[in-house]
C-alpha positions in Angstrom: 112.0 109.9 -83.2 110.5 106.9 -81.7 109.0 108.8 -78.8 107.1 111.0 -81.4 105.6 107.7 -83.0 104.7 106.2 -79.6 103.1 109.8 -78.6 101.5 109.9 -82.0 99.9 106.3 -81.8 98.6 106.9 -78.2 96.8 110.0 -79.4 95.2 108.0 -82.0 94.4 105.2 -79.7 92.8 107.5 -77.4 90.5 109.1 -79.9 89.4 105.8 -81.5 88.5 104.6 -77.8 86.9 107.7 -77.1 85.0 107.8 -80.6 84.2 104.1 -80.3 82.6 104.8 -76.7 80.7 107.9 -78.0 79.3 105.9 -81.1 77.8 103.3 -78.4 76.5 106.0 -76.1 74.8 107.8 -78.9 73.3 104.3 -80.1 72.2 103.6 -76.6 70.6 106.9 -76.4 68.7 106.5 -79.8 67.4 103.5 -78.6 66.3 105.1 -75.5 64.6 107.7 -77.5 62.7 105.4 -79.6 61.6 103.3 -76.7 60.2 106.6 -75.0 58.2 107.4 -78.2 56.8 103.9 -77.5 56.0 104.9 -73.9 54.3 108.0 -75.4 52.1 106.2 -77.8 50.9 103.7 -75.0 50.3 106.8 -72.6 48.6 108.6 -75.1 46.1 105.5 -75.8 45.2 105.4 -71.9 44.7 109.1 -72.1 42.2 108.8 -74.8 40.7 105.9 -72.9 40.3 108.1 -69.9 38.9 110.8 -71.9 36.3 108.5 -73.2 37.2 109.0 -77.1 38.0 104.9 -76.9 36.2 102.2 -75.0 37.7 99.4 -73.0 36.3 96.8 -75.7 37.8 99.2 -78.6 39.8 97.6 -81.1 42.9 99.9 -80.3 42.8 98.7 -76.6 42.3 95.0 -77.2 44.7 94.5 -79.9 47.1 97.7 -80.4 47.9 98.4 -76.9 49.3 95.0 -76.1 51.2 95.0 -79.4 52.8 98.2 -78.2 53.1 97.1 -74.6 55.0 94.0 -75.8 57.4 96.0 -78.0 58.4 98.2 -75.0 59.0 95.2 -72.7 61.2 93.3 -75.3 63.2 96.3 -76.8 65.2 97.1 -73.5 68.5 94.9 -74.4 67.7 94.0 -77.8 70.2 92.9 -80.6 69.5 92.7 -84.3 68.2 89.1 -84.3 65.6 89.7 -81.3 64.7 93.1 -82.9 63.9 91.0 -86.4 61.8 88.6 -84.5 59.9 91.3 -82.7 59.2 93.4 -85.7 58.5 90.1 -87.9 55.6 89.1 -85.0 54.3 92.7 -85.2 54.2 92.9 -88.7 53.1 89.2 -89.4 50.3 90.0 -86.6 49.3 93.3 -88.7 49.4 91.4 -92.0 46.8 89.1 -91.2 43.7 89.6 -93.2 41.3 90.2 -90.4 43.6 92.4 -88.3 44.2 94.8 -91.3 40.8 94.8 -92.6 39.7 95.7 -89.1 42.5 98.3 -88.6 41.4 100.1 -91.6 37.7 100.1 -90.7 38.6 101.4 -87.0 40.8 103.9 -88.6 38.2 105.2 -90.7 36.0 105.7 -88.0 38.6 106.7 -85.1 39.7 110.2 -84.3 42.8 111.5 -86.1 45.0 111.3 -83.1 44.5 107.4 -83.0 45.6 107.4 -86.7 48.8 109.2 -85.9 49.3 107.0 -83.1 49.3 103.9 -85.5 51.5 105.5 -87.8 53.8 106.7 -85.1 54.4 103.1 -83.9 55.0 101.9 -87.3 57.5 104.7 -87.9 59.2 103.9 -84.5 59.4 100.4 -85.3 60.9 100.9 -88.7 63.5 103.7 -87.3 64.2 100.9 -84.5 65.2 98.6 -87.5 67.2 101.3 -89.1 69.2 102.3 -86.2 70.1 98.7 -85.3 72.3 98.3 -88.5 74.5 100.4 -90.7 74.4 97.6 -93.1 70.7 97.9 -93.2 70.7 101.7 -93.5 73.3 101.4 -96.6 70.6 98.6 -97.9 67.7 100.7 -97.7 69.5 103.4 -99.6 70.7 101.5 -102.2 67.4 99.5 -102.5 66.1 102.9 -103.9 68.9 103.1 -106.3 69.5 99.6 -107.5 68.8 95.8 -106.9 72.1 94.6 -107.3 73.5 95.5 -103.8 70.5 94.1 -102.4 71.1 90.8 -104.0 74.6 90.6 -102.9 73.7 91.2 -99.3 70.8 88.7 -99.6 73.3 86.2 -100.3 76.4 87.2 -98.1 74.3 88.6 -94.9 71.1 86.9 -94.8 70.2 88.3 -91.2 70.7 92.0 -92.5 68.6 91.0 -95.3 65.8 89.6 -93.0 65.7 92.8 -91.2 65.6 94.7 -94.5 62.4 92.8 -95.5 60.8 93.5 -92.2 61.7 97.2 -92.9 60.0 97.2 -96.3 56.8 95.5 -94.9 56.5 98.1 -92.2 56.7 100.8 -95.1 54.0 98.8 -96.9 51.8 98.6 -93.9 52.2 102.4 -93.1 51.0 103.1 -96.7 48.2 100.9 -96.5 46.9 102.4 -93.2 47.3 105.9 -94.8 45.3 104.8 -97.9 
């Protein structure tokens, strides 16, 4: 009978190890996919520059392109704390009064492709935050349902709550750009 339990525990251990490895591989693939989205945004900006739809002294090349490039550079080996700092830097830069006014003015006069690129960048940043933490996904889901769990996580897990705040700010910026 003990041989049965030993065999059973080995099989269970094998599945746990395999599934854990698969989880981390899938997580890495999701981050690579999001990083490649950022490469696509950057390349599309350069394509629009080459086609003459954007000029070199355009707001999107001067301000937005370096922001995308910086995000690509810092996203290779990133943990939640570094991601929060990166998202916070991008959000704070975008929240500054001059930047947001100029972004709204430029997007009104810009082709639809550029507006979509800005929205795609913000969506990619938000998805990166969400894919980095299961607790953050639960927090966003419960935020739409109730404030009680959000207040508990604010006290117990402040780092996850900071990521949650950045996610909410990114959603607000997305809606501000669309309006």
